[in-house]
matplotlib code that plots the C-alpha trace (Angstrom):
import matplotlib.pyplot as plt

x = [2.6, 4.1, 7.1, 10.1, 12.2, 15.7, 17.2, 20.9, 22.2, 22.7, 19.3, 17.2, 13.5, 13.8, 15.2, 12.4, 9.7, 11.0, 11.0, 7.5, 6.2, 7.4, 5.3, 3.2, 0.5, -0.2, 1.7, 5.2, 7.5, 10.4, 13.4, 15.5, 19.2, 20.2, 22.4, 19.8, 18.7, 15.2, 12.5, 14.8, 12.9, 9.2, 9.0, 10.3, 7.4, 4.9, 6.3, 6.4, 2.8, 1.6, 3.4, 1.8, -1.6, -1.1, 0.0, -2.7, 0.0, -0.1, 3.2, 4.8, 8.3, 10.9, 13.6, 15.8, 15.9, 13.1, 13.0, 12.5, 9.8, 8.0, 8.1, 6.9, 4.0, 3.3, 2.9, 0.4, 2.4, 2.9, 6.5, 8.2, 11.6, 11.9, 10.3, 9.1, 6.7]
y = [-13.5, -10.6, -8.6, -9.3, -6.4, -7.4, -4.5, -3.9, -2.8, 0.8, 1.2, 3.8, 4.8, 6.6, 3.5, 1.4, 3.8, 4.0, 0.3, 0.0, 2.4, -0.1, -3.0, -4.7, -6.6, -4.7, -7.0, -6.6, -8.6, -6.6, -8.7, -6.9, -7.8, -8.2, -5.0, -2.7, 0.4, 0.4, -0.4, 0.4, 3.7, 4.1, 6.7, 4.2, 1.8, 4.6, 6.0, 2.6, 1.9, 5.3, 4.8, 1.3, 2.7, 5.6, 3.2, 0.6, -2.0, -4.9, -5.3, -8.1, -8.0, -10.8, -10.3, -12.7, -10.3, -11.4, -7.9, -6.2, -8.7, -8.0, -4.3, -4.7, -6.8, -4.2, -1.4, -3.6, -5.3, -9.1, -10.2, -13.5, -15.0, -16.4, -15.9, -19.5, -18.7]
z = [-5.4, -3.4, -4.5, -2.3, -1.3, 0.0, 1.8, 2.4, 5.8, 4.7, 3.0, 4.5, 4.5, 1.2, -0.5, 1.0, 0.0, -3.6, -3.9, -2.4, -5.1, -7.8, -6.5, -9.2, -7.3, -4.1, -1.8, -0.5, 1.7, 3.2, 4.1, 6.6, 7.2, 10.8, 10.7, 9.4, 11.3, 9.8, 12.3, 15.2, 15.9, 16.4, 13.7, 11.1, 11.5, 11.5, 8.2, 6.5, 7.7, 6.4, 3.0, 2.7, 3.4, 1.0, -1.8, -1.0, -0.5, 2.0, 3.8, 5.7, 7.2, 7.5, 10.2, 12.1, 15.0, 17.5, 19.1, 15.8, 14.9, 18.1, 17.5, 13.9, 15.1, 17.8, 15.2, 13.3, 10.5, 10.1, 10.9, 10.3, 11.1, 7.5, 4.1, 4.3, 7.1]

ax = plt.figure().add_subplot(projection="3d")
ax.plot(x, y, z, "-o")
ax.set_aspect("equal")
plt.show()
């Protein structure tokens, strides 16, 4: 079962990277709040993808924002509207 990382609106890449390093089983689901700034710039996605590859972690992202999901899929990560998907 993947580790679930629930981010807060003010969490940044450093917080996410730190929490990704703590994963136990190599799978992470990142749950983004609507108000987050993460994944709003192309560099964010590239850095998260690079960190996941470096750690050998599979990452999926949950976001209610359809534009953010489209961007996350475009960079190569699975993205869902809810954790139940």
